[in-house]
Steps between C-alpha positions, in 0.01 A plus 500: 500500500243506791154379401188690612186291564195654325214262580365145527706222351454446131710228326664507165422845373715811437494820309662850471336832553684839505841356567383264779485123453208329673537131559381220726603166639340253741569722799392847393480759227776757489632798305860581402671750277488380139817442293465455118545166336773425263439691177332282235670543168267308282357664183143518636622641832697764323201589282285526812742746669518706176117512464454607864778755477326685219232627732714741714530787248137514394396494873730794578366692197140487606333778688430495876127457414567201271706330770236578765236329276715183509516519885121531505473186270743306715297572817171367359368177663532317167873547519544323832788248487596208725864428601646156550402503871127549403501858607307762293693808387490779231773574257582860393392689194849463367490125553176473298626731228817299454326158521225572252737665253749215529222260415402705207871530381537117513201455272609803276203722586502872541596632841236685712540818702157512666380212734238255372135601547345160443490184708742211457392228244328197633715172519496293178395140473746224407344212306822294503873504526666283229863405559702326236845357547761651283557325165134411477225690326589840640140529627543648850215742536261682729131467391211716617146593391474678166571877516608468861770762429299723274620852578753361761863406498606142584749466783628152585725398784612141544702258706620167365520206748693195395252258658123477521464449873424869593153628444549876581770764479464858609869631471808484286308587174672642190361728239428274192318725263344846499309563178268767348360246256438151640294240305123515513471186712858373555857622489803281425776554747746210405787729386456732794504217749814357355662845494432536882545135619706329236409162362173369646511133596222245513339463834521872582219722634446872399330720757340791313394835645303700240375865522327756282657838480337819383661789306572686824713204619243394761514119536226264612528241772660199337325180399701191592521147353755241403567252218733201456744395230 
């Protein structure tokens, strides 16, 4: 398929918006028609599709005025997003309705029909990331200041690296735990890590991305840190 150059060269980034894949190499950025990846049949992927699919009927059943309110919310400056090419864009009211309610469904909270009125939560603080190899004390945990998640849900994404050479990771994260009731100052995640990554070896490094989420599904910017086994 022919490639269409869309700007100055940017290396090593790509993304998909509205059926078009934006990508880049050392020569130029380009856009091409997107084709779907091979369907992921894992349990979590199936659950994700099921959760997202639940939003269609409630959206269709809402009044025009209710859907218009979501479009207004989506157009607010606070909802500005950035794609993988570093370009700012705005999602639709339907996108936000589906995304926020999917987040609420994952954490077993009640769905919303009106857009949030408050601001997003502030990012949490991570005190430490504790990673324990499997078969040890089962002490893998995220620690934070006391009551850091008072009135907020705990949403943790992570990526396990089988060496300790890397010092930062920004992609390839998996959902580890979404909880309405985390610990006051720490949350043990040993079983959740092993469920996602399998047996954790010695000499591994866990990159953690931790957010606070409110009861409207609005999620803070993540706090990032890592810990070693």
